HTML snippet that shows the backbone in 3Dmol.js (N, CA, C, O; Angstrom):
<script src="https://3Dmol.org/build/3Dmol-min.js"></script>
<div id="view" style="width:600px;height:400px;position:relative"></div>
<script>
const pdb = `
ATOM      1  N   UNK A   1     -47.912  31.486  13.434  1.00  0.00           N
ATOM      2  CA  UNK A   1     -46.982  31.007  12.351  1.00  0.00           C
ATOM      3  C   UNK A   1     -46.301  32.306  11.692  1.00  0.00           C
ATOM      4  O   UNK A   1     -46.927  33.345  11.486  1.00  0.00           O
ATOM      5  N   UNK A   2     -45.118  32.144  11.426  1.00  0.00           N
ATOM      6  CA  UNK A   2     -44.290  33.259  11.031  1.00  0.00           C
ATOM      7  C   UNK A   2     -44.466  33.219   9.540  1.00  0.00           C
ATOM      8  O   UNK A   2     -44.675  32.150   8.967  1.00  0.00           O
ATOM      9  N   UNK A   3     -44.379  34.461   8.844  1.00  0.00           N
ATOM     10  CA  UNK A   3     -44.589  34.681   7.550  1.00  0.00           C
ATOM     11  C   UNK A   3     -43.196  34.495   6.806  1.00  0.00           C
ATOM     12  O   UNK A   3     -42.176  35.008   7.267  1.00  0.00           O
ATOM     13  N   UNK A   4     -43.191  33.762   5.671  1.00  0.00           N
ATOM     14  CA  UNK A   4     -42.143  33.530   4.884  1.00  0.00           C
ATOM     15  C   UNK A   4     -42.446  33.706   3.342  1.00  0.00           C
ATOM     16  O   UNK A   4     -43.598  33.831   2.926  1.00  0.00           O
ATOM     17  N   UNK A   5     -41.523  33.706   2.662  1.00  0.00           N
ATOM     18  CA  UNK A   5     -41.512  33.822   1.110  1.00  0.00           C
ATOM     19  C   UNK A   5     -41.019  32.662   0.509  1.00  0.00           C
ATOM     20  O   UNK A   5     -39.855  32.324   0.725  1.00  0.00           O
ATOM     21  N   UNK A   6     -41.695  32.056  -0.162  1.00  0.00           N
ATOM     22  CA  UNK A   6     -41.348  30.767  -1.098  1.00  0.00           C
ATOM     23  C   UNK A   6     -41.318  31.041  -2.478  1.00  0.00           C
ATOM     24  O   UNK A   6     -42.385  31.364  -3.002  1.00  0.00           O
ATOM     25  N   UNK A   7     -40.250  30.972  -3.204  1.00  0.00           N
ATOM     26  CA  UNK A   7     -40.053  31.263  -4.584  1.00  0.00           C
ATOM     27  C   UNK A   7     -39.737  30.082  -5.476  1.00  0.00           C
ATOM     28  O   UNK A   7     -39.040  29.217  -4.946  1.00  0.00           O
ATOM     29  N   UNK A   8     -40.066  29.902  -6.568  1.00  0.00           N
ATOM     30  CA  UNK A   8     -39.717  28.651  -7.410  1.00  0.00           C
ATOM     31  C   UNK A   8     -40.927  27.779  -7.581  1.00  0.00           C
ATOM     32  O   UNK A   8     -41.715  27.624  -6.648  1.00  0.00           O
ATOM     33  N   UNK A   9     -41.087  27.236  -8.687  1.00  0.00           N
ATOM     34  CA  UNK A   9     -42.438  26.303  -8.892  1.00  0.00           C
ATOM     35  C   UNK A   9     -42.271  25.104  -7.886  1.00  0.00           C
ATOM     36  O   UNK A   9     -43.288  24.742  -7.295  1.00  0.00           O
ATOM     37  N   UNK A  10     -41.127  24.480  -7.646  1.00  0.00           N
ATOM     38  CA  UNK A  10     -40.974  23.346  -7.119  1.00  0.00           C
ATOM     39  C   UNK A  10     -41.208  23.585  -5.522  1.00  0.00           C
ATOM     40  O   UNK A  10     -41.962  22.867  -4.865  1.00  0.00           O
ATOM     41  N   UNK A  11     -40.564  24.543  -5.042  1.00  0.00           N
ATOM     42  CA  UNK A  11     -40.774  25.019  -3.721  1.00  0.00           C
ATOM     43  C   UNK A  11     -42.236  25.390  -3.328  1.00  0.00           C
ATOM     44  O   UNK A  11     -42.769  24.982  -2.297  1.00  0.00           O
ATOM     45  N   UNK A  12     -42.791  26.141  -4.176  1.00  0.00           N
ATOM     46  CA  UNK A  12     -44.036  26.610  -4.093  1.00  0.00           C
ATOM     47  C   UNK A  12     -45.182  25.245  -4.238  1.00  0.00           C
ATOM     48  O   UNK A  12     -46.209  25.134  -3.568  1.00  0.00           O
ATOM     49  N   UNK A  13     -44.838  24.556  -4.984  1.00  0.00           N
ATOM     50  CA  UNK A  13     -45.597  23.280  -5.022  1.00  0.00           C
ATOM     51  C   UNK A  13     -45.506  22.345  -3.778  1.00  0.00           C
ATOM     52  O   UNK A  13     -46.495  21.734  -3.373  1.00  0.00           O
ATOM     53  N   UNK A  14     -44.277  22.256  -3.186  1.00  0.00           N
ATOM     54  CA  UNK A  14     -44.128  21.446  -1.795  1.00  0.00           C
ATOM     55  C   UNK A  14     -44.961  22.119  -0.855  1.00  0.00           C
ATOM     56  O   UNK A  14     -45.770  21.510  -0.156  1.00  0.00           O
ATOM     57  N   UNK A  15     -44.763  23.574  -0.805  1.00  0.00           N
ATOM     58  CA  UNK A  15     -45.662  24.194   0.251  1.00  0.00           C
ATOM     59  C   UNK A  15     -47.048  24.113   0.240  1.00  0.00           C
ATOM     60  O   UNK A  15     -47.757  23.931   1.230  1.00  0.00           O
ATOM     61  N   UNK A  16     -47.457  24.271  -1.051  1.00  0.00           N
ATOM     62  CA  UNK A  16     -48.866  24.006  -1.289  1.00  0.00           C
ATOM     63  C   UNK A  16     -49.449  22.808  -0.839  1.00  0.00           C
ATOM     64  O   UNK A  16     -50.518  22.794  -0.229  1.00  0.00           O
ATOM     65  N   UNK A  17     -48.678  21.620  -1.159  1.00  0.00           N
ATOM     66  CA  UNK A  17     -48.937  20.303  -0.751  1.00  0.00           C
ATOM     67  C   UNK A  17     -49.002  19.981   0.584  1.00  0.00           C
ATOM     68  O   UNK A  17     -49.674  19.044   1.015  1.00  0.00           O
ATOM     69  N   UNK A  18     -48.259  20.796   1.329  1.00  0.00           N
ATOM     70  CA  UNK A  18     -48.253  20.711   3.108  1.00  0.00           C
ATOM     71  C   UNK A  18     -49.443  21.269   3.568  1.00  0.00           C
ATOM     72  O   UNK A  18     -50.044  20.729   4.496  1.00  0.00           O
ATOM     73  N   UNK A  19     -49.908  22.398   2.975  1.00  0.00           N
ATOM     74  CA  UNK A  19     -51.220  22.865   3.360  1.00  0.00           C
ATOM     75  C   UNK A  19     -52.425  21.824   2.967  1.00  0.00           C
ATOM     76  O   UNK A  19     -53.344  21.550   3.738  1.00  0.00           O
ATOM     77  N   UNK A  20     -52.267  21.256   1.568  1.00  0.00           N
ATOM     78  CA  UNK A  20     -53.348  20.305   1.391  1.00  0.00           C
ATOM     79  C   UNK A  20     -53.562  19.225   2.105  1.00  0.00           C
ATOM     80  O   UNK A  20     -54.661  18.682   2.214  1.00  0.00           O
ATOM     81  N   UNK A  21     -52.412  18.814   2.689  1.00  0.00           N
ATOM     82  CA  UNK A  21     -52.377  17.553   3.535  1.00  0.00           C
ATOM     83  C   UNK A  21     -53.087  17.747   4.793  1.00  0.00           C
ATOM     84  O   UNK A  21     -53.833  16.913   5.307  1.00  0.00           O
ATOM     85  N   UNK A  22     -52.780  19.025   5.305  1.00  0.00           N
ATOM     86  CA  UNK A  22     -53.443  19.610   6.540  1.00  0.00           C
ATOM     87  C   UNK A  22     -55.089  19.635   6.559  1.00  0.00           C
ATOM     88  O   UNK A  22     -55.844  19.167   7.411  1.00  0.00           O
ATOM     89  N   UNK A  23     -55.408  20.365   5.292  1.00  0.00           N
ATOM     90  CA  UNK A  23     -56.838  20.854   5.203  1.00  0.00           C
ATOM     91  C   UNK A  23     -57.585  19.591   4.892  1.00  0.00           C
ATOM     92  O   UNK A  23     -57.184  18.758   4.078  1.00  0.00           O
ATOM     93  N   UNK A  24     -58.792  19.487   5.647  1.00  0.00           N
ATOM     94  CA  UNK A  24     -59.687  18.244   5.185  1.00  0.00           C
ATOM     95  C   UNK A  24     -60.639  18.702   4.199  1.00  0.00           C
ATOM     96  O   UNK A  24     -61.462  17.912   3.737  1.00  0.00           O
ATOM     97  N   UNK A  25     -60.598  19.893   3.843  1.00  0.00           N
ATOM     98  CA  UNK A  25     -61.615  20.570   2.942  1.00  0.00           C
ATOM     99  C   UNK A  25     -61.125  21.662   2.203  1.00  0.00           C
ATOM    100  O   UNK A  25     -60.564  22.470   2.943  1.00  0.00           O
ATOM    101  N   UNK A  26     -61.131  22.018   0.895  1.00  0.00           N
ATOM    102  CA  UNK A  26     -60.639  23.250   0.287  1.00  0.00           C
ATOM    103  C   UNK A  26     -62.060  23.485  -0.656  1.00  0.00           C
ATOM    104  O   UNK A  26     -62.798  22.559  -0.994  1.00  0.00           O
ATOM    105  N   UNK A  27     -62.249  24.752  -0.962  1.00  0.00           N
ATOM    106  CA  UNK A  27     -63.292  25.262  -1.710  1.00  0.00           C
ATOM    107  C   UNK A  27     -62.970  26.709  -2.361  1.00  0.00           C
ATOM    108  O   UNK A  27     -62.494  27.632  -1.700  1.00  0.00           O
ATOM    109  N   UNK A  28     -63.263  26.787  -3.628  1.00  0.00           N
ATOM    110  CA  UNK A  28     -62.963  27.860  -4.294  1.00  0.00           C
ATOM    111  C   UNK A  28     -63.803  29.105  -3.599  1.00  0.00           C
ATOM    112  O   UNK A  28     -64.935  28.984  -3.130  1.00  0.00           O
ATOM    113  N   UNK A  29     -63.037  30.309  -3.625  1.00  0.00           N
ATOM    114  CA  UNK A  29     -63.827  31.386  -2.980  1.00  0.00           C
ATOM    115  C   UNK A  29     -63.075  32.602  -3.417  1.00  0.00           C
ATOM    116  O   UNK A  29     -61.929  32.535  -3.861  1.00  0.00           O
ATOM    117  N   UNK A  30     -63.789  33.781  -3.274  1.00  0.00           N
ATOM    118  CA  UNK A  30     -63.252  35.230  -3.472  1.00  0.00           C
ATOM    119  C   UNK A  30     -62.720  35.512  -2.210  1.00  0.00           C
ATOM    120  O   UNK A  30     -63.264  35.178  -1.158  1.00  0.00           O
ATOM    121  N   UNK A  31     -61.450  36.246  -2.316  1.00  0.00           N
ATOM    122  CA  UNK A  31     -60.751  36.518  -0.887  1.00  0.00           C
ATOM    123  C   UNK A  31     -60.380  38.166  -1.256  1.00  0.00           C
ATOM    124  O   UNK A  31     -59.546  38.571  -2.066  1.00  0.00           O
ATOM    125  N   UNK A  32     -61.236  38.912  -0.435  1.00  0.00           N
ATOM    126  CA  UNK A  32     -61.095  40.376  -0.789  1.00  0.00           C
ATOM    127  C   UNK A  32     -61.383  40.753  -2.260  1.00  0.00           C
ATOM    128  O   UNK A  32     -60.846  41.753  -2.737  1.00  0.00           O
ATOM    129  N   UNK A  33     -62.240  39.960  -3.014  1.00  0.00           N
ATOM    130  CA  UNK A  33     -62.696  40.216  -4.349  1.00  0.00           C
ATOM    131  C   UNK A  33     -61.829  39.442  -5.469  1.00  0.00           C
ATOM    132  O   UNK A  33     -62.071  39.534  -6.673  1.00  0.00           O
ATOM    133  N   UNK A  34     -60.752  38.641  -4.899  1.00  0.00           N
ATOM    134  CA  UNK A  34     -59.986  38.176  -5.895  1.00  0.00           C
ATOM    135  C   UNK A  34     -60.029  36.652  -5.829  1.00  0.00           C
ATOM    136  O   UNK A  34     -60.575  36.205  -4.821  1.00  0.00           O
ATOM    137  N   UNK A  35     -59.549  35.755  -6.726  1.00  0.00           N
ATOM    138  CA  UNK A  35     -59.649  34.383  -6.710  1.00  0.00           C
ATOM    139  C   UNK A  35     -58.735  33.902  -5.545  1.00  0.00           C
ATOM    140  O   UNK A  35     -57.679  34.413  -5.170  1.00  0.00           O
ATOM    141  N   UNK A  36     -59.430  32.708  -5.013  1.00  0.00           N
ATOM    142  CA  UNK A  36     -58.866  32.125  -3.856  1.00  0.00           C
ATOM    143  C   UNK A  36     -59.309  30.768  -3.496  1.00  0.00           C
ATOM    144  O   UNK A  36     -60.044  30.147  -4.263  1.00  0.00           O
ATOM    145  N   UNK A  37     -58.941  30.306  -2.470  1.00  0.00           N
ATOM    146  CA  UNK A  37     -59.269  29.157  -1.810  1.00  0.00           C
ATOM    147  C   UNK A  37     -59.507  29.310  -0.325  1.00  0.00           C
ATOM    148  O   UNK A  37     -58.813  30.087   0.330  1.00  0.00           O
ATOM    149  N   UNK A  38     -60.480  28.581   0.229  1.00  0.00           N
ATOM    150  CA  UNK A  38     -60.785  28.543   1.832  1.00  0.00           C
ATOM    151  C   UNK A  38     -60.460  27.135   2.137  1.00  0.00           C
ATOM    152  O   UNK A  38     -60.900  26.267   1.383  1.00  0.00           O
ATOM    153  N   UNK A  39     -59.764  26.823   3.119  1.00  0.00           N
ATOM    154  CA  UNK A  39     -59.536  25.507   3.616  1.00  0.00           C
ATOM    155  C   UNK A  39     -60.293  25.362   4.997  1.00  0.00           C
ATOM    156  O   UNK A  39     -60.487  26.363   5.686  1.00  0.00           O
ATOM    157  N   UNK A  40     -60.694  24.181   5.373  1.00  0.00           N
ATOM    158  CA  UNK A  40     -61.263  23.823   6.624  1.00  0.00           C
ATOM    159  C   UNK A  40     -60.724  22.551   7.095  1.00  0.00           C
ATOM    160  O   UNK A  40     -60.338  21.710   6.283  1.00  0.00           O
ATOM    161  N   UNK A  41     -60.668  22.340   8.460  1.00  0.00           N
ATOM    162  CA  UNK A  41     -60.243  21.141   9.202  1.00  0.00           C
ATOM    163  C   UNK A  41     -60.998  20.940  10.196  1.00  0.00           C
ATOM    164  O   UNK A  41     -60.984  21.739  11.133  1.00  0.00           O
ATOM    165  N   UNK A  42     -61.789  19.869  10.201  1.00  0.00           N
ATOM    166  CA  UNK A  42     -62.654  19.495  11.345  1.00  0.00           C
ATOM    167  C   UNK A  42     -63.833  20.605  11.588  1.00  0.00           C
ATOM    168  O   UNK A  42     -64.352  20.752  12.694  1.00  0.00           O
ATOM    169  N   UNK A  43     -64.136  21.241  10.631  1.00  0.00           N
ATOM    170  CA  UNK A  43     -65.280  22.297  10.642  1.00  0.00           C
ATOM    171  C   UNK A  43     -64.942  23.679  11.128  1.00  0.00           C
ATOM    172  O   UNK A  43     -65.781  24.522  11.445  1.00  0.00           O
ATOM    173  N   UNK A  44     -63.553  23.845  11.160  1.00  0.00           N
ATOM    174  CA  UNK A  44     -63.124  25.185  11.542  1.00  0.00           C
ATOM    175  C   UNK A  44     -62.223  25.992  10.367  1.00  0.00           C
ATOM    176  O   UNK A  44     -61.756  25.254   9.499  1.00  0.00           O
ATOM    177  N   UNK A  45     -61.992  27.136  10.275  1.00  0.00           N
ATOM    178  CA  UNK A  45     -61.443  27.771   9.189  1.00  0.00           C
ATOM    179  C   UNK A  45     -59.965  27.473   9.410  1.00  0.00           C
ATOM    180  O   UNK A  45     -59.444  27.589  10.519  1.00  0.00           O
ATOM    181  N   UNK A  46     -59.311  27.088   8.326  1.00  0.00           N
ATOM    182  CA  UNK A  46     -58.000  26.612   8.440  1.00  0.00           C
ATOM    183  C   UNK A  46     -57.140  27.719   7.809  1.00  0.00           C
ATOM    184  O   UNK A  46     -56.244  28.167   8.524  1.00  0.00           O
ATOM    185  N   UNK A  47     -57.290  28.252   6.502  1.00  0.00           N
ATOM    186  CA  UNK A  47     -56.462  29.184   5.810  1.00  0.00           C
ATOM    187  C   UNK A  47     -57.171  29.709   4.820  1.00  0.00           C
ATOM    188  O   UNK A  47     -58.160  29.119   4.387  1.00  0.00           O
ATOM    189  N   UNK A  48     -56.773  30.854   4.345  1.00  0.00           N
ATOM    190  CA  UNK A  48     -57.183  31.493   3.127  1.00  0.00           C
ATOM    191  C   UNK A  48     -56.236  31.714   2.127  1.00  0.00           C
ATOM    192  O   UNK A  48     -55.250  32.380   2.442  1.00  0.00           O
ATOM    193  N   UNK A  49     -56.344  31.237   0.835  1.00  0.00           N
ATOM    194  CA  UNK A  49     -55.421  31.308  -0.082  1.00  0.00           C
ATOM    195  C   UNK A  49     -55.703  32.266  -1.132  1.00  0.00           C
ATOM    196  O   UNK A  49     -56.584  32.002  -1.951  1.00  0.00           O
ATOM    197  N   UNK A  50     -55.063  33.327  -1.195  1.00  0.00           N
ATOM    198  CA  UNK A  50     -55.323  34.330  -2.318  1.00  0.00           C
ATOM    199  C   UNK A  50     -54.371  34.017  -3.381  1.00  0.00           C
ATOM    200  O   UNK A  50     -53.184  33.740  -3.207  1.00  0.00           O
ATOM    201  N   UNK A  51     -55.063  34.091  -4.626  1.00  0.00           N
ATOM    202  CA  UNK A  51     -54.290  33.729  -5.874  1.00  0.00           C
ATOM    203  C   UNK A  51     -54.195  34.959  -6.781  1.00  0.00           C
ATOM    204  O   UNK A  51     -55.166  35.684  -7.000  1.00  0.00           O
ATOM    205  N   UNK A  52     -53.079  35.141  -7.254  1.00  0.00           N
ATOM    206  CA  UNK A  52     -52.644  36.147  -8.229  1.00  0.00           C
ATOM    207  C   UNK A  52     -52.618  35.599  -9.586  1.00  0.00           C
ATOM    208  O   UNK A  52     -51.747  34.762  -9.819  1.00  0.00           O
ATOM    209  N   UNK A  53     -53.454  35.941 -10.548  1.00  0.00           N
ATOM    210  CA  UNK A  53     -53.311  35.097 -11.926  1.00  0.00           C
ATOM    211  C   UNK A  53     -52.976  36.298 -12.988  1.00  0.00           C
ATOM    212  O   UNK A  53     -53.545  37.389 -13.042  1.00  0.00           O
ATOM    213  N   UNK A  54     -51.989  35.859 -13.759  1.00  0.00           N
ATOM    214  CA  UNK A  54     -51.686  36.626 -14.970  1.00  0.00           C
ATOM    215  C   UNK A  54     -51.435  35.747 -16.206  1.00  0.00           C
ATOM    216  O   UNK A  54     -50.802  34.693 -16.144  1.00  0.00           O
ATOM    217  N   UNK A  55     -51.938  36.215 -17.264  1.00  0.00           N
ATOM    218  CA  UNK A  55     -51.813  35.522 -18.508  1.00  0.00           C
ATOM    219  C   UNK A  55     -52.326  34.091 -18.407  1.00  0.00           C
ATOM    220  O   UNK A  55     -51.834  33.203 -19.103  1.00  0.00           O
ATOM    221  N   UNK A  56     -53.429  33.838 -17.443  1.00  0.00           N
ATOM    222  CA  UNK A  56     -53.979  32.368 -17.465  1.00  0.00           C
ATOM    223  C   UNK A  56     -53.268  31.374 -16.577  1.00  0.00           C
ATOM    224  O   UNK A  56     -53.566  30.180 -16.528  1.00  0.00           O
ATOM    225  N   UNK A  57     -52.135  32.055 -15.756  1.00  0.00           N
ATOM    226  CA  UNK A  57     -51.380  31.310 -14.917  1.00  0.00           C
ATOM    227  C   UNK A  57     -51.377  31.789 -13.317  1.00  0.00           C
ATOM    228  O   UNK A  57     -51.374  32.998 -13.082  1.00  0.00           O
ATOM    229  N   UNK A  58     -51.377  30.947 -12.359  1.00  0.00           N
ATOM    230  CA  UNK A  58     -51.186  31.525 -11.192  1.00  0.00           C
ATOM    231  C   UNK A  58     -49.679  31.911 -11.001  1.00  0.00           C
ATOM    232  O   UNK A  58     -48.738  31.155 -11.245  1.00  0.00           O
ATOM    233  N   UNK A  59     -49.592  33.092 -10.569  1.00  0.00           N
ATOM    234  CA  UNK A  59     -48.257  33.706 -10.533  1.00  0.00           C
ATOM    235  C   UNK A  59     -47.822  33.911  -9.053  1.00  0.00           C
ATOM    236  O   UNK A  59     -46.635  33.994  -8.738  1.00  0.00           O
ATOM    237  N   UNK A  60     -48.874  33.990  -8.142  1.00  0.00           N
ATOM    238  CA  UNK A  60     -48.504  34.119  -6.656  1.00  0.00           C
ATOM    239  C   UNK A  60     -49.567  33.433  -5.797  1.00  0.00           C
ATOM    240  O   UNK A  60     -50.726  33.373  -6.207  1.00  0.00           O
ATOM    241  N   UNK A  61     -49.249  32.970  -4.747  1.00  0.00           N
ATOM    242  CA  UNK A  61     -50.173  32.300  -3.797  1.00  0.00           C
ATOM    243  C   UNK A  61     -49.841  33.031  -2.517  1.00  0.00           C
ATOM    244  O   UNK A  61     -48.708  32.917  -2.050  1.00  0.00           O
ATOM    245  N   UNK A  62     -50.762  33.783  -1.914  1.00  0.00           N
ATOM    246  CA  UNK A  62     -50.585  34.289  -0.501  1.00  0.00           C
ATOM    247  C   UNK A  62     -51.594  33.335   0.454  1.00  0.00           C
ATOM    248  O   UNK A  62     -52.801  33.160   0.286  1.00  0.00           O
ATOM    249  N   UNK A  63     -50.783  32.804   1.446  1.00  0.00           N
ATOM    250  CA  UNK A  63     -51.649  31.908   2.314  1.00  0.00           C
ATOM    251  C   UNK A  63     -51.669  32.611   3.745  1.00  0.00           C
ATOM    252  O   UNK A  63     -50.632  33.023   4.264  1.00  0.00           O
ATOM    253  N   UNK A  64     -52.841  32.711   4.309  1.00  0.00           N
ATOM    254  CA  UNK A  64     -52.915  33.304   5.555  1.00  0.00           C
ATOM    255  C   UNK A  64     -53.651  32.286   6.397  1.00  0.00           C
ATOM    256  O   UNK A  64     -54.753  31.852   6.062  1.00  0.00           O
ATOM    257  N   UNK A  65     -53.042  31.927   7.462  1.00  0.00           N
ATOM    258  CA  UNK A  65     -53.520  30.889   8.693  1.00  0.00           C
ATOM    259  C   UNK A  65     -53.720  31.564  10.029  1.00  0.00           C
ATOM    260  O   UNK A  65     -54.132  30.898  10.978  1.00  0.00           O
ATOM    261  N   UNK A  66     -53.407  33.057  10.173  1.00  0.00           N
ATOM    262  CA  UNK A  66     -53.480  33.570  11.462  1.00  0.00           C
ATOM    263  C   UNK A  66     -54.970  33.867  11.755  1.00  0.00           C
ATOM    264  O   UNK A  66     -55.659  34.638  11.087  1.00  0.00           O
ATOM    265  N   UNK A  67     -55.366  33.200  12.779  1.00  0.00           N
ATOM    266  CA  UNK A  67     -56.870  33.346  13.160  1.00  0.00           C
ATOM    267  C   UNK A  67     -57.402  34.873  13.356  1.00  0.00           C
ATOM    268  O   UNK A  67     -58.498  35.241  12.932  1.00  0.00           O
ATOM    269  N   UNK A  68     -56.633  35.585  13.944  1.00  0.00           N
ATOM    270  CA  UNK A  68     -56.951  37.133  14.168  1.00  0.00           C
ATOM    271  C   UNK A  68     -56.917  37.888  12.732  1.00  0.00           C
ATOM    272  O   UNK A  68     -57.741  38.783  12.541  1.00  0.00           O
ATOM    273  N   UNK A  69     -56.205  37.631  11.957  1.00  0.00           N
ATOM    274  CA  UNK A  69     -56.155  38.273  10.487  1.00  0.00           C
ATOM    275  C   UNK A  69     -57.150  37.671   9.515  1.00  0.00           C
ATOM    276  O   UNK A  69     -57.607  38.292   8.555  1.00  0.00           O
ATOM    277  N   UNK A  70     -57.489  36.280   9.865  1.00  0.00           N
ATOM    278  CA  UNK A  70     -58.426  35.832   9.059  1.00  0.00           C
ATOM    279  C   UNK A  70     -59.847  36.362   9.278  1.00  0.00           C
ATOM    280  O   UNK A  70     -60.682  36.249   8.381  1.00  0.00           O
ATOM    281  N   UNK A  71     -60.127  36.908  10.393  1.00  0.00           N
ATOM    282  CA  UNK A  71     -61.338  37.437  10.714  1.00  0.00           C
ATOM    283  C   UNK A  71     -61.564  38.713   9.937  1.00  0.00           C
ATOM    284  O   UNK A  71     -62.680  39.064   9.553  1.00  0.00           O
ATOM    285  N   UNK A  72     -60.647  39.271   9.762  1.00  0.00           N
ATOM    286  CA  UNK A  72     -60.621  40.654   9.076  1.00  0.00           C
ATOM    287  C   UNK A  72     -60.769  40.566   7.370  1.00  0.00           C
ATOM    288  O   UNK A  72     -60.846  41.587   6.685  1.00  0.00           O
ATOM    289  N   UNK A  73     -60.790  39.429   6.895  1.00  0.00           N
ATOM    290  CA  UNK A  73     -60.914  39.166   5.315  1.00  0.00           C
ATOM    291  C   UNK A  73     -62.334  39.206   5.051  1.00  0.00           C
ATOM    292  O   UNK A  73     -63.249  38.778   5.754  1.00  0.00           O
ATOM    293  N   UNK A  74     -62.380  39.814   3.878  1.00  0.00           N
ATOM    294  CA  UNK A  74     -63.948  39.604   3.014  1.00  0.00           C
ATOM    295  C   UNK A  74     -63.842  38.323   2.151  1.00  0.00           C
ATOM    296  O   UNK A  74     -63.236  38.383   1.082  1.00  0.00           O
ATOM    297  N   UNK A  75     -64.403  37.170   2.568  1.00  0.00           N
ATOM    298  CA  UNK A  75     -64.465  36.040   1.840  1.00  0.00           C
ATOM    299  C   UNK A  75     -65.796  35.577   1.484  1.00  0.00           C
ATOM    300  O   UNK A  75     -66.690  35.557   2.330  1.00  0.00           O
ATOM    301  N   UNK A  76     -65.988  35.190   0.242  1.00  0.00           N
ATOM    302  CA  UNK A  76     -67.190  34.756  -0.294  1.00  0.00           C
ATOM    303  C   UNK A  76     -66.821  33.387  -1.025  1.00  0.00           C
ATOM    304  O   UNK A  76     -66.164  33.320  -2.064  1.00  0.00           O
ATOM    305  N   UNK A  77     -67.379  32.246  -0.279  1.00  0.00           N
ATOM    306  CA  UNK A  77     -67.164  30.920  -0.762  1.00  0.00           C
ATOM    307  C   UNK A  77     -68.219  30.724  -1.991  1.00  0.00           C
ATOM    308  O   UNK A  77     -69.422  30.983  -1.953  1.00  0.00           O
ATOM    309  N   UNK A  78     -67.524  30.235  -3.020  1.00  0.00           N
ATOM    310  CA  UNK A  78     -68.217  29.968  -4.467  1.00  0.00           C
ATOM    311  C   UNK A  78     -68.811  28.688  -4.236  1.00  0.00           C
ATOM    312  O   UNK A  78     -68.199  27.820  -3.614  1.00  0.00           O
ATOM    313  N   UNK A  79     -70.211  28.468  -4.793  1.00  0.00           N
ATOM    314  CA  UNK A  79     -70.786  27.302  -4.953  1.00  0.00           C
ATOM    315  C   UNK A  79     -70.757  26.802  -6.313  1.00  0.00           C
ATOM    316  O   UNK A  79     -70.309  27.491  -7.229  1.00  0.00           O
ATOM    317  N   UNK A  80     -71.265  25.506  -6.503  1.00  0.00           N
ATOM    318  CA  UNK A  80     -71.274  24.887  -7.827  1.00  0.00           C
ATOM    319  C   UNK A  80     -72.235  25.720  -8.784  1.00  0.00           C
ATOM    320  O   UNK A  80     -72.393  25.373  -9.955  1.00  0.00           O
TER     321      UNK A  80
END
`;
const viewer = $3Dmol.createViewer("view");
viewer.addModel(pdb, "pdb");
viewer.setStyle({}, {cartoon: {color: "spectrum"}});
viewer.zoomTo();
viewer.render();
</script>
């Protein structure tokens, strides 16, 4: 999957919804020590979403779905 930059609340929301439809499961996680999400589809890793938060709002979302790069991340899934 090629990298791309998406800007603007509406465009980012539409892109995030695309990923949410594909993922069968999403769970809060720490991705390289920062807030994020882990998605899974049919039991396998789907993507990692790193979130940048400023002043209580999400200001950036980095979505990584490349299996080779996913294996290089430090991910800690958060439990209830």
